[in-house]
C-alpha positions in Angstrom: 114.9 91.4 91.0 113.9 88.6 93.2 110.6 87.3 93.0 110.0 88.0 97.1 110.6 91.7 96.8 109.1 91.9 93.8 106.5 90.9 96.7 107.7 93.3 98.6 107.0 96.1 96.7 103.6 94.6 95.1 102.4 94.4 98.6 102.7 98.2 99.5 101.4 99.2 95.8 98.5 97.3 96.2 97.8 98.8 99.4 97.8 101.9 98.1 95.4 101.4 95.3 93.3 100.1 97.7 93.1 102.6 100.6 93.0 105.5 97.8 89.9 103.9 95.8 88.1 103.5 99.7 89.0 107.1 100.4 87.8 108.5 97.4 84.3 106.6 96.7 83.5 106.6 100.8 82.5 108.8 103.5 83.3 106.6 106.0 85.6 107.5 108.8 89.0 106.3 109.2 88.5 103.6 111.3 86.3 101.7 108.6 88.0 102.6 105.8 91.0 100.6 107.5 89.1 97.7 108.2 87.6 97.4 104.8 91.3 97.9 103.7 92.6 95.1 105.7 89.9 92.7 104.9 90.6 93.7 100.7 94.2 93.4 101.2 94.1 89.7 102.9 96.1 86.9 101.2 92.4 85.0 101.6 91.3 88.1 99.0 94.3 88.3 97.1 93.9 84.4 96.4 90.4 85.1 94.8 91.5 88.0 92.9 94.8 86.5 90.9 92.5 82.9 90.6 89.6 85.4 88.6 92.9 87.3 86.6 95.0 84.2 85.8 93.3 83.5 82.4 93.9 87.1 81.1 97.5 87.3 82.7 99.8 87.4 79.5 102.8 84.9 79.6 105.5 87.1 81.2 102.9 87.7 83.9 101.8 84.3 84.3 105.1 83.2 85.2 106.3 86.3 86.9 103.5 85.0 89.3 104.4 81.5 89.2 108.0 82.1 90.4 106.6 84.1 93.1 104.2 81.7 94.2 106.8 79.2 94.4 109.2 80.9 95.5 110.9 80.3 99.5 109.4 82.7 101.8 111.1 83.7 105.2 107.5 84.4 106.7 104.8 82.1 107.5 101.5 82.6 106.6 99.5 83.9 109.6 95.5 83.3 109.7 95.8 82.3 106.3 95.4 79.1 104.5 99.4 78.1 103.0 98.1 78.0 99.5 96.1 81.0 99.8 99.4 83.2 101.4 101.7 81.5 98.2 98.9 82.7 95.9 98.9 85.8 97.2 102.4 86.4 97.1 102.5 85.5 93.8 99.9 87.9 93.5 101.7 91.0 95.3 105.1 90.1 92.6 102.8 90.6 89.8 102.0 93.9 90.8 105.4 94.8 91.5 106.7 93.5 88.7 103.6 95.7 86.8 104.5 98.7 89.3 108.2 98.8 88.4 108.4 98.4 84.6 106.2 101.7 84.4 102.8 99.5 83.6 100.2 101.2 85.6 97.8 100.9 82.7 97.5 97.9 83.0 98.1 96.9 86.6 95.2 99.4 87.2 93.1 96.9 84.1 94.0 93.6 85.7 93.3 95.6 89.4 90.2 96.2 88.4 88.7 93.7 86.1 86.6 91.3 88.8 85.2 95.0 89.6 84.2 95.1 85.7 82.9 91.4 85.7 80.5 92.1 88.5 82.4 90.0 90.5 82.5 90.8 94.9 86.1 90.5 96.3 84.1 90.5 99.7 84.2 87.1 100.1 
């Protein structure tokens, strides 16, 4: 599967992960949840997250990330720095790879890594 297709899948998986987490951990209304989800899944936030997890990625995970980050993309970054957009594509491909290979435990560990370290992904 191409890195960009993995990113396509990873985008959906990560969005569901974030929405599910917000829904189960907040009593906010859907509009507020949607706004928070949009902020969390933005390219800038994904770039911060992947920067935090890079040191703990396996060689295979680093390869998946790097291939997608450097892949030629059809769409352009909207309201995001091109470097953040590339990093977020790599992040999404990594999530997509972990999902399609059935590594949900690893995926959940990586997605929760910065939270467990006390980092805030709100910017």
